[in-house]
N, CA and C atoms as an extended XYZ file, in Angstrom:
585
Properties=species:S:1:pos:R:3:atomname:S:1:resname:S:1:resid:I:1 pbc="F F F"
N       217.073       24.858       89.396 N   MET     1
C       216.626       25.387       90.676 CA  MET     1
C       216.977       26.863       90.774 C   MET     1
N       216.019       27.643       91.227 N   ARG     2
C       216.249       29.077       91.400 CA  ARG     2
C       216.710       29.304       92.842 C   ARG     2
N       218.021       29.393       92.975 N   GLU     3
C       218.568       29.533       94.317 CA  GLU     3
C       219.750       30.481       94.318 C   GLU     3
N       220.080       30.958       95.512 N   ALA     4
C       221.198       31.895       95.652 CA  ALA     4
C       221.741       31.807       97.056 C   ALA     4
N       223.022       32.125       97.172 N   LYS     5
C       223.664       32.244       98.482 CA  LYS     5
C       224.386       33.582       98.515 C   LYS     5
N       224.144       34.367       99.549 N   VAL     6
C       224.732       35.698       99.679 CA  VAL     6
C       225.298       35.843      101.087 C   VAL     6
N       226.487       36.418      101.158 N   THR     7
C       227.108       36.732      102.441 CA  THR     7
C       227.338       38.234      102.503 C   THR     7
N       227.037       38.811      103.647 N   ARG     8
C       227.238       40.248      103.868 CA  ARG     8
C       227.994       40.420      105.178 C   ARG     8
N       229.162       41.031      105.100 N   ASN     9
C       229.975       41.280      106.285 CA  ASN     9
C       230.244       42.774      106.421 C   ASN     9
N       229.870       43.323      107.566 N   THR    10
C       230.156       44.719      107.872 CA  THR    10
C       230.811       44.761      109.251 C   THR    10
N       231.138       45.948      109.712 N   GLN    11
C       231.681       46.083      111.058 CA  GLN    11
C       230.608       45.846      112.121 C   GLN    11
N       229.346       45.825      111.703 N   GLU    12
C       228.249       45.626      112.647 CA  GLU    12
C       227.662       44.225      112.611 C   GLU    12
N       227.681       43.579      111.425 N   THR    13
C       227.026       42.274      111.282 CA  THR    13
C       227.782       41.368      110.317 C   THR    13
N       227.533       40.076      110.478 N   GLN    14
C       227.978       39.060      109.528 CA  GLN    14
C       226.751       38.192      109.235 C   GLN    14
N       226.292       38.260      107.997 N   ILE    15
C       225.044       37.592      107.605 CA  ILE    15
C       225.315       36.647      106.449 C   ILE    15
N       224.754       35.443      106.534 N   SER    16
C       224.802       34.488      105.425 CA  SER    16
C       223.379       34.020      105.156 C   SER    16
N       222.950       34.109      103.886 N   VAL    17
C       221.599       33.699      103.492 CA  VAL    17
C       221.706       32.729      102.323 C   VAL    17
N       221.006       31.629      102.435 N   LYS    18
C       220.867       30.675      101.330 CA  LYS    18
C       219.375       30.503      101.087 C   LYS    18
N       218.952       30.725       99.837 N   LEU    19
C       217.533       30.722       99.485 CA  LEU    19
C       217.299       29.867       98.254 C   LEU    19
N       216.287       29.016       98.328 N   ASN    20
C       215.843       28.220       97.182 CA  ASN    20
C       214.357       28.504       96.987 C   ASN    20
N       214.030       29.183       95.900 N   LEU    21
C       212.633       29.543       95.639 CA  LEU    21
C       211.772       28.339       95.304 C   LEU    21
N       212.391       27.249       94.870 N   ASP    22
C       211.661       26.042       94.494 CA  ASP    22
C       211.849       24.959       95.543 C   ASP    22
N       211.791       25.359       96.786 N   GLY    23
C       212.049       24.452       97.889 CA  GLY    23
C       210.794       23.772       98.398 C   GLY    23
N       210.865       23.382       99.678 N   SER    24
C       209.755       22.648      100.286 CA  SER    24
C       209.303       23.277      101.604 C   SER    24
N       209.757       24.498      101.890 N   GLY    25
C       209.316       25.193      103.089 CA  GLY    25
C       210.174       24.944      104.313 C   GLY    25
N       211.380       24.416      104.118 N   LYS    26
C       212.275       24.141      105.241 CA  LYS    26
C       213.101       25.376      105.579 C   LYS    26
N       213.407       25.530      106.861 N   SER    27
C       214.252       26.650      107.258 CA  SER    27
C       215.234       26.233      108.341 C   SER    27
N       216.396       26.871      108.309 N   GLN    28
C       217.404       26.782      109.366 CA  GLN    28
C       217.786       28.222      109.675 C   GLN    28
N       217.415       28.681      110.855 N   LEU    29
C       217.535       30.098      111.173 CA  LEU    29
C       218.242       30.281      112.505 C   LEU    29
N       219.365       30.981      112.459 N   VAL    30
C       220.110       31.301      113.672 CA  VAL    30
C       220.509       32.766      113.561 C   VAL    30
N       219.610       33.646      113.983 N   THR    31
C       219.855       35.078      113.836 CA  THR    31
C       220.239       35.758      115.141 C   THR    31
N       220.012       35.099      116.263 N   GLY    32
C       220.214       35.753      117.549 CA  GLY    32
C       219.017       36.585      117.975 C   GLY    32
N       217.990       36.641      117.128 N   VAL    33
C       216.765       37.394      117.417 CA  VAL    33
C       215.603       36.399      117.317 C   VAL    33
N       215.225       35.772      118.421 N   PRO    34
C       214.251       34.674      118.358 CA  PRO    34
C       212.930       35.022      117.670 C   PRO    34
N       212.389       36.199      117.918 N   PHE    35
C       211.120       36.537      117.272 CA  PHE    35
C       211.289       36.639      115.761 C   PHE    35
N       212.419       37.177      115.307 N   LEU    36
C       212.665       37.245      113.864 CA  LEU    36
C       212.793       35.845      113.277 C   LEU    36
N       213.456       34.937      113.991 N   ASP    37
C       213.526       33.541      113.530 CA  ASP    37
C       212.116       32.987      113.317 C   ASP    37
N       211.236       33.251      114.263 N   HIS    38
C       209.849       32.788      114.168 CA  HIS    38
C       209.161       33.371      112.933 C   HIS    38
N       209.374       34.648      112.651 N   MET    39
C       208.745       35.284      111.495 CA  MET    39
C       209.330       34.757      110.183 C   MET    39
N       210.643       34.586      110.133 N   LEU    40
C       211.284       34.076      108.913 CA  LEU    40
C       210.896       32.631      108.636 C   LEU    40
N       210.658       31.865      109.696 N   ASP    41
C       210.155       30.502      109.525 CA  ASP    41
C       208.791       30.532      108.837 C   ASP    41
N       207.970       31.531      109.181 N   GLN    42
C       206.668       31.678      108.518 CA  GLN    42
C       206.833       31.990      107.034 C   GLN    42
N       207.800       32.847      106.714 N   VAL    43
C       208.047       33.201      105.306 CA  VAL    43
C       208.448       31.956      104.518 C   VAL    43
N       209.364       31.176      105.073 N   ALA    44
C       209.814       29.959      104.380 CA  ALA    44
C       208.657       28.974      104.202 C   ALA    44
N       207.919       28.735      105.272 N   ARG    45
C       206.850       27.741      105.217 CA  ARG    45
C       205.743       28.151      104.260 C   ARG    45
N       205.310       29.391      104.356 N   HIS    46
C       204.180       29.827      103.527 CA  HIS    46
C       204.610       30.219      102.117 C   HIS    46
N       205.878       30.554      101.940 N   GLY    47
C       206.409       30.792      100.597 CA  GLY    47
C       206.827       29.508       99.914 C   GLY    47
N       206.906       28.428      100.688 N   VAL    48
C       207.426       27.131      100.255 CA  VAL    48
C       208.829       27.311       99.674 C   VAL    48
N       209.624       28.120      100.387 N   PHE    49
C       211.026       28.339      100.052 CA  PHE    49
C       211.880       27.552      101.043 C   PHE    49
N       213.068       27.149      100.629 N   ASP    50
C       214.057       26.667      101.572 CA  ASP    50
C       214.926       27.864      101.924 C   ASP    50
N       215.092       28.089      103.219 N   LEU    51
C       215.766       29.293      103.679 CA  LEU    51
C       216.710       28.970      104.825 C   LEU    51
N       217.975       29.345      104.631 N   GLU    52
C       218.966       29.213      105.694 CA  GLU    52
C       219.558       30.592      105.956 C   GLU    52
N       219.520       31.004      107.208 N   ILE    53
C       220.109       32.290      107.590 CA  ILE    53
C       220.923       32.108      108.854 C   ILE    53
N       222.161       32.550      108.788 N   ALA    54
C       223.021       32.607      109.967 CA  ALA    54
C       223.461       34.056      110.122 C   ALA    54
N       223.309       34.581      111.323 N   ALA    55
C       223.637       35.992      111.544 CA  ALA    55
C       224.316       36.175      112.888 C   ALA    55
N       225.298       37.049      112.877 N   LYS    56
C       225.941       37.512      114.099 CA  LYS    56
C       226.027       39.021      113.993 C   LYS    56
N       225.942       39.686      115.132 N   GLY    57
C       226.026       41.138      115.077 CA  GLY    57
C       226.063       41.753      116.445 C   GLY    57
N       225.932       43.053      116.460 N   ASP    58
C       226.078       43.840      117.681 CA  ASP    58
C       224.789       43.856      118.508 C   ASP    58
N       224.318       42.662      118.859 N   LEU    59
C       223.071       42.546      119.619 CA  LEU    59
C       223.193       43.118      121.025 C   LEU    59
N       224.420       43.322      121.500 N   ARG    60
C       224.597       43.948      122.823 CA  ARG    60
C       224.054       45.375      122.811 C   ARG    60
N       224.009       45.995      121.607 N   ILE    61
C       223.446       47.348      121.473 CA  ILE    61
C       221.928       47.235      121.361 C   ILE    61
N       221.489       46.625      120.285 N   ASP    62
C       220.095       46.230      120.084 CA  ASP    62
C       220.049       45.410      118.806 C   ASP    62
N       218.860       45.041      118.367 N   ALA    63
C       218.726       44.145      117.210 CA  ALA    63
C       218.621       44.886      115.879 C   ALA    63
N       218.686       46.213      115.900 N   HIS    64
C       218.433       46.996      114.688 CA  HIS    64
C       219.317       46.589      113.518 C   HIS    64
N       220.624       46.597      113.698 N   HIS    65
C       221.527       46.320      112.578 CA  HIS    65
C       221.365       44.899      112.057 C   HIS    65
N       221.187       43.934      112.956 N   VAL    66
C       221.027       42.547      112.536 CA  VAL    66
C       219.751       42.386      111.714 C   VAL    66
N       218.644       42.920      112.199 N   VAL    67
C       217.362       42.763      111.495 CA  VAL    67
C       217.408       43.457      110.137 C   VAL    67
N       217.898       44.687      110.104 N   GLU    68
C       217.981       45.417      108.839 CA  GLU    68
C       218.896       44.705      107.842 C   GLU    68
N       220.054       44.237      108.305 N   ASP    69
C       221.001       43.588      107.400 CA  ASP    69
C       220.516       42.225      106.922 C   ASP    69
N       219.714       41.544      107.731 N   ILE    70
C       219.086       40.305      107.251 CA  ILE    70
C       218.108       40.645      106.134 C   ILE    70
N       217.326       41.705      106.292 N   GLY    71
C       216.431       42.132      105.216 CA  GLY    71
C       217.189       42.450      103.946 C   GLY    71
N       218.305       43.168      104.072 N   ILE    72
C       219.142       43.512      102.917 CA  ILE    72
C       219.676       42.250      102.242 C   ILE    72
N       220.244       41.356      103.029 N   THR    73
C       220.885       40.160      102.473 CA  THR    73
C       219.857       39.214      101.868 C   THR    73
N       218.707       39.064      102.515 N   LEU    74
C       217.634       38.240      101.942 CA  LEU    74
C       217.139       38.864      100.642 C   LEU    74
N       217.036       40.180      100.589 N   GLY    75
C       216.638       40.851       99.350 CA  GLY    75
C       217.621       40.592       98.223 C   GLY    75
N       218.915       40.642       98.525 N   GLN    76
C       219.940       40.356       97.515 CA  GLN    76
C       219.828       38.912       97.030 C   GLN    76
N       219.632       37.990       97.957 N   ALA    77
C       219.495       36.575       97.581 CA  ALA    77
C       218.245       36.362       96.735 C   ALA    77
N       217.153       37.026       97.101 N   PHE    78
C       215.912       36.893       96.339 CA  PHE    78
C       216.116       37.391       94.913 C   PHE    78
N       216.746       38.549       94.755 N   ALA    79
C       216.972       39.104       93.412 CA  ALA    79
C       217.802       38.151       92.557 C   ALA    79
N       218.830       37.564       93.143 N   ARG    80
C       219.668       36.611       92.381 CA  ARG    80
C       218.888       35.353       92.035 C   ARG    80
N       218.118       34.840       93.007 N   ALA    81
C       217.408       33.578       92.789 CA  ALA    81
C       216.311       33.717       91.739 C   ALA    81
N       215.618       34.852       91.717 N   VAL    82
C       214.523       35.017       90.756 CA  VAL    82
C       215.050       35.253       89.343 C   VAL    82
N       216.291       35.719       89.230 N   GLY    83
C       216.944       35.831       87.927 CA  GLY    83
C       216.328       36.880       87.028 C   GLY    83
N       216.177       36.536       85.747 N   ASP    84
C       215.715       37.524       84.752 CA  ASP    84
C       214.205       37.737       84.752 C   ASP    84
N       213.485       36.986       85.561 N   LYS    85
C       212.037       37.112       85.769 CA  LYS    85
C       211.201       36.643       84.579 C   LYS    85
N       211.833       36.047       83.583 N   LYS    86
C       211.054       35.544       82.453 CA  LYS    86
C       210.158       34.392       82.904 C   LYS    86
N       208.897       34.481       82.515 N   GLY    87
C       207.952       33.412       82.791 CA  GLY    87
C       207.309       33.438       84.165 C   GLY    87
N       207.689       34.392       85.028 N   VAL    88
C       207.063       34.437       86.354 CA  VAL    88
C       205.769       35.242       86.303 C   VAL    88
N       204.955       35.055       87.331 N   ARG    89
C       203.693       35.804       87.395 CA  ARG    89
C       203.926       37.293       87.636 C   ARG    89
N       204.995       37.654       88.313 N   ARG    90
C       205.401       39.014       88.647 CA  ARG    90
C       204.633       39.589       89.831 C   ARG    90
N       203.328       39.476       89.853 N   TYR    91
C       202.515       40.032       90.923 CA  TYR    91
C       202.074       38.926       91.877 C   TYR    91
N       201.999       39.268       93.137 N   GLY    92
C       201.487       38.316       94.119 CA  GLY    92
C       200.756       39.053       95.220 C   GLY    92
N       199.782       38.373       95.798 N   HIS    93
C       199.025       38.974       96.895 CA  HIS    93
C       198.523       37.885       97.826 C   HIS    93
N       198.277       38.262       99.064 N   ALA    94
C       197.715       37.312      100.023 CA  ALA    94
C       197.047       38.064      101.159 C   ALA    94
N       195.928       37.506      101.608 N   TYR    95
C       195.289       37.910      102.853 CA  TYR    95
C       195.496       36.759      103.833 C   TYR    95
N       195.940       37.068      105.045 N   VAL    96
C       196.146       36.026      106.049 CA  VAL    96
C       195.536       36.474      107.375 C   VAL    96
N       194.627       35.647      107.931 N   PRO    97
C       194.094       35.915      109.261 CA  PRO    97
C       194.825       35.093      110.320 C   PRO    97
N       194.794       35.559      111.536 N   LEU    98
C       195.200       34.788      112.706 CA  LEU    98
C       194.346       35.309      113.856 C   LEU    98
N       193.372       34.522      114.234 N   ASP    99
C       192.417       34.930      115.258 CA  ASP    99
C       191.820       36.289      114.880 C   ASP    99
N       192.034       37.314      115.701 N   GLU   100
C       191.409       38.616      115.440 CA  GLU   100
C       192.155       39.449      114.415 C   GLU   100
N       193.358       39.051      114.049 N   ALA   101
C       194.208       39.859      113.163 CA  ALA   101
C       194.042       39.441      111.704 C   ALA   101
N       194.193       40.410      110.812 N   LEU   102
C       194.106       40.167      109.376 CA  LEU   102
C       195.061       41.108      108.665 C   LEU   102
N       195.934       40.541      107.844 N   SER   103
C       196.866       41.362      107.064 CA  SER   103
C       196.781       41.024      105.586 C   SER   103
N       197.105       42.033      104.786 N   ARG   104
C       197.148       41.899      103.329 CA  ARG   104
C       198.531       42.344      102.866 C   ARG   104
N       199.136       41.535      101.995 N   VAL   105
C       200.423       41.895      101.391 CA  VAL   105
C       200.297       41.743       99.888 C   VAL   105
N       200.784       42.745       99.161 N   VAL   106
C       200.783       42.735       97.698 CA  VAL   106
C       202.191       43.079       97.245 C   VAL   106
N       202.718       42.296       96.289 N   VAL   107
C       204.089       42.500       95.817 CA  VAL   107
C       204.112       42.555       94.298 C   VAL   107
N       205.018       43.367       93.777 N   ASP   108
C       205.283       43.477       92.338 CA  ASP   108
C       206.791       43.363       92.151 C   ASP   108
N       207.208       42.392       91.366 N   LEU   109
C       208.634       42.222       91.063 CA  LEU   109
C       209.014       43.233       89.989 C   LEU   109
N       208.855       44.489       90.304 N   SER   110
C       208.873       45.591       89.357 CA  SER   110
C       210.257       46.041       88.925 C   SER   110
N       211.287       45.692       89.715 N   GLY   111
C       212.603       46.261       89.462 CA  GLY   111
C       212.764       47.637       90.086 C   GLY   111
N       211.727       48.090       90.783 N   ARG   112
C       211.748       49.397       91.455 CA  ARG   112
C       211.440       49.186       92.928 C   ARG   112
N       212.341       49.634       93.808 N   PRO   113
C       212.076       49.433       95.233 CA  PRO   113
C       211.038       50.417       95.746 C   PRO   113
N       210.098       49.889       96.513 N   GLY   114
C       209.100       50.747       97.138 CA  GLY   114
C       208.392       49.998       98.240 C   GLY   114
N       208.227       50.646       99.375 N   LEU   115
C       207.529       50.037      100.512 CA  LEU   115
C       206.420       50.960      100.970 C   LEU   115
N       205.219       50.435      101.012 N   GLU   116
C       204.074       51.091      101.640 CA  GLU   116
C       203.631       50.163      102.755 C   GLU   116
N       203.844       50.588      103.977 N   MET   117
C       203.541       49.727      105.111 CA  MET   117
C       202.627       50.453      106.074 C   MET   117
N       201.484       49.848      106.336 N   ASN   118
C       200.507       50.417      107.261 CA  ASN   118
C       200.159       49.357      108.304 C   ASN   118
N       200.970       49.322      109.336 N   VAL   119
C       200.754       48.409      110.452 CA  VAL   119
C       200.856       49.249      111.727 C   VAL   119
N       199.743       49.463      112.368 N   ASN   120
C       199.721       50.224      113.620 CA  ASN   120
C       199.728       49.231      114.782 C   ASN   120
N       200.942       48.852      115.167 N   PHE   121
C       201.068       47.864      116.231 CA  PHE   121
C       200.426       48.381      117.520 C   PHE   121
N       199.759       47.480      118.221 N   VAL   122
C       199.046       47.874      119.444 CA  VAL   122
C       199.990       48.035      120.627 C   VAL   122
N       201.220       47.555      120.505 N   ARG   123
C       202.223       47.819      121.540 CA  ARG   123
C       203.593       47.908      120.876 C   ARG   123
N       204.548       48.450      121.599 N   ALA   124
C       205.862       48.756      121.033 CA  ALA   124
C       206.811       47.566      121.001 C   ALA   124
N       206.563       46.550      121.811 N   ARG   125
C       207.465       45.407      121.875 CA  ARG   125
C       206.656       44.114      121.874 C   ARG   125
N       207.249       43.102      121.238 N   ILE   126
C       206.724       41.741      121.310 CA  ILE   126
C       207.813       40.954      122.035 C   ILE   126
N       207.628       40.715      123.299 N   GLY   127
C       208.717       40.185      124.118 CA  GLY   127
C       209.844       41.207      124.136 C   GLY   127
N       211.025       40.790      123.681 N   GLU   128
C       212.175       41.696      123.610 CA  GLU   128
C       212.291       42.384      122.256 C   GLU   128
N       211.407       42.060      121.317 N   PHE   129
C       211.506       42.537      119.938 CA  PHE   129
C       210.809       43.890      119.778 C   PHE   129
N       211.545       44.868      119.269 N   ASP   130
C       211.019       46.210      118.993 CA  ASP   130
C       210.255       46.170      117.668 C   ASP   130
N       208.969       46.481      117.695 N   VAL   131
C       208.153       46.353      116.481 CA  VAL   131
C       208.585       47.312      115.372 C   VAL   131
N       209.323       48.371      115.678 N   ASP   132
C       209.851       49.253      114.632 CA  ASP   132
C       210.755       48.495      113.663 C   ASP   132
N       211.327       47.386      114.123 N   LEU   133
C       212.259       46.627      113.291 CA  LEU   133
C       211.557       45.863      112.169 C   LEU   133
N       210.249       45.686      112.270 N   VAL   134
C       209.514       45.056      111.169 CA  VAL   134
C       209.653       45.910      109.913 C   VAL   134
N       209.459       47.208      110.061 N   ARG   135
C       209.624       48.122      108.914 CA  ARG   135
C       211.061       48.092      108.410 C   ARG   135
N       212.029       48.073      109.315 N   GLU   136
C       213.441       48.050      108.900 CA  GLU   136
C       213.751       46.803      108.089 C   GLU   136
N       213.207       45.660      108.493 N   PHE   137
C       213.403       44.420      107.738 CA  PHE   137
C       212.837       44.551      106.323 C   PHE   137
N       211.570       44.961      106.228 N   PHE   138
C       210.931       45.059      104.915 CA  PHE   138
C       211.602       46.129      104.049 C   PHE   138
N       212.018       47.225      104.661 N   HIS   139
C       212.691       48.289      103.905 CA  HIS   139
C       214.002       47.767      103.319 C   HIS   139
N       214.792       47.064      104.121 N   GLY   140
C       216.031       46.465      103.613 CA  GLY   140
C       215.757       45.485      102.488 C   GLY   140
N       214.702       44.682      102.650 N   PHE   141
C       214.367       43.684      101.624 CA  PHE   141
C       214.007       44.353      100.298 C   PHE   141
N       213.061       45.297      100.312 N   VAL   142
C       212.591       45.866       99.045 CA  VAL   142
C       213.698       46.627       98.319 C   VAL   142
N       214.559       47.307       99.075 N   ASN   143
C       215.631       48.067       98.427 CA  ASN   143
C       216.614       47.186       97.683 C   ASN   143
N       216.798       45.959       98.151 N   HIS   144
C       217.803       45.099       97.538 CA  HIS   144
C       217.201       43.987       96.673 C   HIS   144
N       215.937       43.673       96.893 N   ALA   145
C       215.240       42.748       95.992 CA  ALA   145
C       214.699       43.487       94.778 C   ALA   145
N       214.618       44.817       94.880 N   GLN   146
C       214.077       45.654       93.811 CA  GLN   146
C       212.621       45.293       93.505 C   GLN   146
N       211.816       45.284       94.581 N   VAL   147
C       210.389       44.995       94.443 CA  VAL   147
C       209.585       46.129       95.065 C   VAL   147
N       208.327       46.215       94.663 N   THR   148
C       207.368       47.104       95.302 CA  THR   148
C       206.522       46.247       96.227 C   THR   148
N       206.378       46.688       97.473 N   LEU   149
C       205.705       45.878       98.485 CA  LEU   149
C       204.727       46.734       99.273 C   LEU   149
N       203.505       46.247       99.375 N   HIS   150
C       202.483       46.877      100.212 CA  HIS   150
C       202.137       45.906      101.340 C   HIS   150
N       202.272       46.359      102.576 N   VAL   151
C       201.969       45.553      103.753 CA  VAL   151
C       200.936       46.317      104.567 C   VAL   151
N       199.753       45.744      104.705 N   ASP   152
C       198.676       46.402      105.440 CA  ASP   152
C       198.091       45.444      106.470 C   ASP   152
N       198.117       45.861      107.731 N   ASN   153
C       197.394       45.127      108.761 CA  ASN   153
C       196.010       45.754      108.846 C   ASN   153
N       195.009       44.984      108.505 N   LEU   154
C       193.648       45.501      108.423 CA  LEU   154
C       192.918       45.454      109.765 C   LEU   154
N       193.290       44.468      110.593 N   LYS   155
C       192.674       44.316      111.913 CA  LYS   155
C       193.704       43.670      112.826 C   LYS   155
N       193.565       43.942      114.114 N   GLY   156
C       194.416       43.247      115.068 CA  GLY   156
C       194.484       43.937      116.404 C   GLY   156
N       194.334       43.133      117.465 N   ASP   157
C       194.434       43.628      118.833 CA  ASP   157
C       195.631       43.046      119.559 C   ASP   157
N       196.392       42.187      118.878 N   ASN   158
C       197.524       41.506      119.479 CA  ASN   158
C       198.728       41.727      118.566 C   ASN   158
N       199.783       42.349      119.074 N   ALA   159
C       200.929       42.711      118.233 CA  ALA   159
C       201.608       41.491      117.619 C   ALA   159
N       201.684       40.407      118.361 N   HIS   160
C       202.276       39.185      117.808 CA  HIS   160
C       201.464       38.714      116.602 C   HIS   160
N       200.155       38.706      116.739 N   HIS   161
C       199.288       38.293      115.633 CA  HIS   161
C       199.407       39.251      114.450 C   HIS   161
N       199.502       40.542      114.722 N   GLN   162
C       199.656       41.523      113.638 CA  GLN   162
C       200.920       41.224      112.831 C   GLN   162
N       202.026       41.022      113.523 N   ALA   163
C       203.283       40.746      112.832 CA  ALA   163
C       203.229       39.417      112.108 C   ALA   163
N       202.707       38.395      112.764 N   GLU   164
C       202.712       37.061      112.156 CA  GLU   164
C       201.858       37.009      110.902 C   GLU   164
N       200.711       37.671      110.911 N   THR   165
C       199.889       37.664      109.693 CA  THR   165
C       200.600       38.404      108.569 C   THR   165
N       201.338       39.464      108.889 N   ALA   166
C       202.068       40.199      107.847 CA  ALA   166
C       203.164       39.335      107.237 C   ALA   166
N       203.925       38.625      108.063 N   PHE   167
C       205.007       37.800      107.529 CA  PHE   167
C       204.486       36.579      106.775 C   PHE   167
N       203.419       35.968      107.270 N   LYS   168
C       202.826       34.845      106.534 CA  LYS   168
C       202.314       35.310      105.168 C   LYS   168
N       201.625       36.451      105.143 N   ALA   169
C       201.106       36.984      103.880 CA  ALA   169
C       202.253       37.365      102.950 C   ALA   169
N       203.345       37.884      103.500 N   PHE   170
C       204.534       38.201      102.712 CA  PHE   170
C       205.065       36.947      102.019 C   PHE   170
N       205.203       35.859      102.745 N   GLY   171
C       205.661       34.606      102.150 CA  GLY   171
C       204.739       34.123      101.047 C   GLY   171
N       203.442       34.178      101.300 N   ARG   172
C       202.471       33.699      100.295 CA  ARG   172
C       202.433       34.602       99.062 C   ARG   172
N       202.550       35.908       99.251 N   ALA   173
C       202.556       36.833       98.120 CA  ALA   173
C       203.814       36.623       97.270 C   ALA   173
N       204.960       36.450       97.917 N   LEU   174
C       206.191       36.168       97.154 CA  LEU   174
C       206.063       34.866       96.383 C   LEU   174
N       205.505       33.862       97.022 N   ARG   175
C       205.325       32.564       96.350 CA  ARG   175
C       204.504       32.718       95.070 C   ARG   175
N       203.416       33.476       95.156 N   MET   176
C       202.581       33.690       93.974 CA  MET   176
C       203.351       34.448       92.895 C   MET   176
N       204.086       35.476       93.284 N   ALA   177
C       204.799       36.322       92.313 CA  ALA   177
C       205.887       35.559       91.564 C   ALA   177
N       206.558       34.619       92.235 N   VAL   178
C       207.664       33.896       91.575 CA  VAL   178
C       207.214       32.622       90.886 C   VAL   178
N       205.935       32.261       91.023 N   GLU   179
C       205.440       31.065       90.337 CA  GLU   179
C       205.625       31.214       88.833 C   GLU   179
N       205.973       30.121       88.207 N   LEU   180
C       206.111       30.123       86.754 CA  LEU   180
C       204.730       29.997       86.131 C   LEU   180
N       204.446       30.873       85.206 N   ASP   181
C       203.159       30.926       84.515 CA  ASP   181
C       203.360       30.313       83.129 C   ASP   181
N       202.769       29.157       82.889 N   LEU   182
C       202.969       28.452       81.619 CA  LEU   182
C       202.574       29.298       80.420 C   LEU   182
N       201.605       30.182       80.587 N   ARG   183
C       201.178       31.029       79.467 CA  ARG   183
C       202.186       32.124       79.173 C   ARG   183
N       203.092       32.394       80.150 N   MET   184
C       204.124       33.425       79.973 CA  MET   184
C       205.494       32.797       79.723 C   MET   184
N       205.532       31.529       79.407 N   ALA   185
C       206.796       30.800       79.287 CA  ALA   185
C       207.793       31.570       78.421 C   ALA   185
N       208.933       31.875       78.995 N   GLY   186
C       209.992       32.576       78.264 CA  GLY   186
C       209.751       34.051       78.040 C   GLY   186
N       208.567       34.546       78.434 N   MET   187
C       208.243       35.953       78.226 CA  MET   187
C       208.490       36.743       79.493 C   MET   187
N       208.861       37.993       79.327 N   LEU   188
C       209.012       38.897       80.453 CA  LEU   188
C       207.655       39.565       80.712 C   LEU   188
N       207.149       39.529       81.952 N   PRO   189
C       205.824       40.106       82.216 CA  PRO   189
C       205.865       41.639       82.311 C   PRO   189
N       206.244       42.262       81.192 N   SER   190
C       206.307       43.720       81.138 CA  SER   190
C       206.236       44.159       79.683 C   SER   190
N       205.478       45.218       79.398 N   THR   191
C       205.434       45.754       78.041 CA  THR   191
C       206.663       46.611       77.744 C   THR   191
N       207.426       46.968       78.794 N   LYS   192
C       208.645       47.771       78.605 CA  LYS   192
C       209.815       46.934       78.098 C   LYS   192
N       209.703       45.614       78.307 N   GLY   193
C       210.803       44.748       77.886 CA  GLY   193
C       211.896       44.619       78.931 C   GLY   193
N       211.662       45.182       80.104 N   THR   194
C       212.648       45.072       81.181 CA  THR   194
C       211.962       45.209       82.529 C   THR   194
N       212.507       44.541       83.526 N   LEU   195
C       212.037       44.686       84.905 CA  LEU   195
C       213.244       44.893       85.790 C   LEU   195
């Protein structure tokens, strides 16, 4: 089983993440940020990962540190769980619609962190959730998972739908990238010999 457990403790947050890439889409999420719980549930379900996250932090200030540190810790867990990357597809992509919204996510398990995110949210908040934190989550993830990630919202008039399609597509793209490719069995999907 490709799984990992990572704990991150700072003066601002205490985060615990348990990830199983070969799971069944189950999640247990207690982050203190309800909208983020909803988005992470989408990642687990559509990635078919088992995901447990427990987080505490300085939410009395705002959700910034908690959301960013969850992205960091999930990225660390993902990097450990995927291991040496031998035999995986490496690349993944997904288009996901939700009513009027449509997002595309493309990922490369490149070993190089990079985020290209083009989501022009139609409003600044989804309930109590600041939409700027979506970028902070993905930025934390890519820097510590060591992946290249493109997130594009192609259409959308509802900020909740824009975010949800991005997170669902993220889960599906990761699922494709970590799938074992029988034709690549034992091989690293790189001509450089390293990822």
